[in-house]
Structures are given as C-alpha cells and as structure tokens.
C-alpha positions, 0 to 999 in steps of 0.5 A: 395332756389337756392344756399344753404351754408350747414355748415358740422361738420362731415361725419356722419351728412352730411350723414343724412342731405344731403340726406333729403335736396337733395330730394327736393332742387336738384329737384328744380334745386337748389344746395348745397355746404357742407361747413366745417368749425370747429375750435373747434375740438381738438386735431388737429389730430381730426380735421383732421381725420373728415375733411378728413372723410367728404371730401372723403365722399362728394368727393365719391358722388360728393357733393360740398365741401368746407373747410374754414381753421381754426384758432383753438379755445381754448373753455377750458376758457369758463365758461359753456357749454351752454356759450362755445356752443353758442359762438362755434355756433355763430363763426362757423355760422357767418363765413359760413354766410360770405362765404355763402354771398361771394359766392352768396348763398342764404340760410344757414343751418347746420348739427349740427341740426341733433345731439340730443345732440345739442341745436336747439334753440341756433343754430337757434339763431346762424344762424339767428344772423349770416345771419342778416348781409346779406339781400340776405342770410336767415337761414334755420332752420331744426330740422333733429333729426329723422334722426340722428340714421339712418345717424350714422348706414349709416356711420358705414356700409360705415366705415366712422369715427364717433367721440364720442364727439362734438369737443372741448376738454371740450365737450370730457371730458363731453361725457366720463364722460356721457358714464361712468355714463351710464356704471355705472348705467347698 
C-alpha cells in the first residue's frame, strides 16, 4: 500500500486503528489520510463535536485529516437496523472510495471495524462494493475489535470526546435501550 484512505468515524476509533496501521504502513514508506465522512450523525451538534475531536486529535499527531462535507442523511425512515446500517456503510464507504480514487490512493479501510457493535461482514460488503468501481483501489478489510477497549481508554485519558451511540438518532435510541436493560439486569 502506498496511500491508504482511512474512513474515520470518530477520534477514539482513529486512535486505535491509526496506531496499528502505522506500525507497518509508514515503515514501508506508505501514507495514510484520515477521511472524515459521516452524514448519518445526528443531531448536527453531535456531528460537529465528533468532527472537531477527530480533527484536533489528528492535528496534534500530524495525521493527514480530510473532511468531506456531509449532506446530512435522514436514517429515521429505514425499516430495520440491519438495513439502516448497511445503507449507512454503503453511503460512507462509496463516498470515501470516490475521494480515494480522486486523490491517488490505492487502498481504502475504515475505523468502523474497531467497534464491537459494528457488523464486520456488512462493512466488508460495503467496502468491496465501493472499491469495485475503481480498478486502482482495493478495500483493505481489517478486524480491529481487539483494540477497541485500549482505544477507548486512551481517548478518555487524553480527555477526548467519546460518544455513546453510533451516530444516527435511531442508534441513539437503541443504545439507550440497551444500557437501560443492562442497568435493570444488575
């Protein structure tokens, strides 16, 4: 890999993934661009909080950071979380794949694969679909789940904003219901 476009969803996930990727890629003379594109994040204040935390972390660490301006998407009309999430992965990765192609990247990966709440197979499908339109671009599928807890701890230690839901309003409702069920079960 010479230039990896790393779709980046938030600072805590970037912390865990970037550290792992740089161990090999940068030693081989490769380059990583963290590409923030997340039109699913709602409300708008939450989007800006996440973007700013990610951008500031990247700047402090001299990480190449790019924001693709969002056309905020409404995910409330999706029938099921499975359908909603797949549509979201498809949208985000296809847009970042286009950016990667336009900016001479040869690979695309995503920080989404660090979260234990994300569907790795659905992410892989979306990444492969997004890169299939470009002969010069490959999807680099990673499973970063093992780095999640450490990344969260580092983010808290650095006092970086850590969100408690994926991004869309339905995911916020689902996350709160899950937390309430766990509290009730204790």
